[in-house]
C-alpha positions as CSV (number, residue, x, y, z in Angstrom):
1,X,0.0,0.0,0.0
2,X,1.3,3.3,-1.0
3,X,1.8,6.2,1.5
4,X,-0.5,8.4,-0.3
5,X,-3.1,5.6,-0.3
6,X,-2.7,5.1,3.5
7,X,-2.8,8.8,4.3
8,X,-6.1,9.1,2.4
9,X,-7.6,6.3,4.5
10,X,-6.4,7.8,7.7
11,X,-7.9,10.9,6.8
12,X,-11.2,9.2,5.7
13,X,-11.1,7.3,9.0
14,X,-10.6,10.7,11.1
15,X,-13.4,12.4,9.1
16,X,-15.8,9.4,9.7
17,X,-15.1,9.8,13.4
18,X,-15.5,13.6,13.4
19,X,-11.9,14.0,14.5
20,X,-11.6,16.2,11.3
21,X,-12.9,19.0,11.4
22,X,-14.1,18.8,15.1
23,X,-10.5,18.5,16.7
24,X,-7.8,21.1,16.8
25,X,-4.1,20.9,15.8
26,X,-3.3,21.4,19.6
27,X,-5.5,18.5,20.6
28,X,-3.8,16.4,18.1
29,X,-0.5,17.5,19.2
30,X,-1.4,16.4,22.7
31,X,-2.5,13.1,21.5
32,X,0.9,12.7,19.5
33,X,2.8,13.7,22.6
34,X,0.9,10.7,24.4
35,X,1.9,8.4,21.5
36,X,5.5,9.5,21.7
37,X,5.5,8.6,25.4
38,X,4.2,5.0,24.5
39,X,6.9,4.8,21.7
40,X,9.5,5.7,24.2
41,X,8.2,3.0,26.5
42,X,8.4,0.5,23.7
43,X,11.9,1.5,22.9
44,X,12.9,1.2,26.4
45,X,11.4,-2.3,26.7
46,X,12.8,-3.2,23.4
47,X,9.3,-4.3,22.2
48,X,9.2,-4.0,18.4
49,X,5.4,-4.5,17.9
50,X,4.7,-1.8,20.4
51,X,7.2,0.5,18.8
52,X,5.6,0.0,15.3
53,X,2.2,0.7,17.0
54,X,3.7,4.1,18.6
55,X,5.2,5.1,15.4
56,X,2.1,4.5,13.5
57,X,-0.1,6.2,16.1
58,X,2.0,9.2,16.1
59,X,2.1,9.6,12.4
60,X,-1.8,9.4,12.4
61,X,-1.7,12.4,14.8
62,X,0.6,14.3,12.5
63,X,-1.7,13.5,9.5
64,X,-4.6,14.8,11.5
65,X,-2.6,17.9,12.4
66,X,-1.8,18.5,8.7
67,X,-5.4,17.9,7.5
68,X,-6.7,20.4,10.1
69,X,-4.1,23.0,9.1
70,X,-4.7,22.3,5.3
71,X,-0.9,21.5,4.9
72,X,0.7,18.3,3.5
73,X,2.8,16.1,5.7
74,X,5.1,15.1,2.8
75,X,5.7,18.7,2.1
76,X,6.7,19.2,5.8
77,X,9.2,16.3,5.6
78,X,10.6,17.8,2.4
79,X,10.9,21.0,3.9
80,X,12.9,19.6,6.9
81,X,15.0,17.6,4.5
82,X,16.0,20.7,2.6
83,X,17.0,22.2,6.0
84,X,19.2,19.3,7.1
85,X,20.4,17.9,3.9
86,X,23.8,19.8,4.0
87,X,24.2,19.8,7.7
88,X,27.4,18.4,8.9
89,X,28.2,16.9,12.5
90,X,29.1,13.7,14.3
91,X,27.2,11.2,16.5
92,X,28.4,11.4,20.1
93,X,28.8,8.6,22.6
94,X,25.2,9.0,23.6
95,X,24.0,8.3,20.1
96,X,23.1,12.1,19.7
97,X,23.8,13.8,16.5
98,X,25.7,16.9,17.2
99,X,25.7,19.4,14.3
100,X,28.7,21.4,13.4
101,X,28.3,25.2,14.1
């Protein structure tokens, strides 16, 4: 299944449940934060199935935020990539990327 097809199914699901247009970007951000907490728990527990669920649920919230704001998630990703594509830096001992200044 393509990303675009899956995104459209998520939007249709959200519309059928009145999340779109009755939610707000802030409400969906709060839900995404909850899902990120669940993802963190899955990563700490090294639980792959739970991690997949956490990533997926977070992306659903991001799709909803974009739909509510009439923006495109892929455009947001492309914009972020354009910002980072030439960034230089290194991975530190804690596994954090530290960009060069």
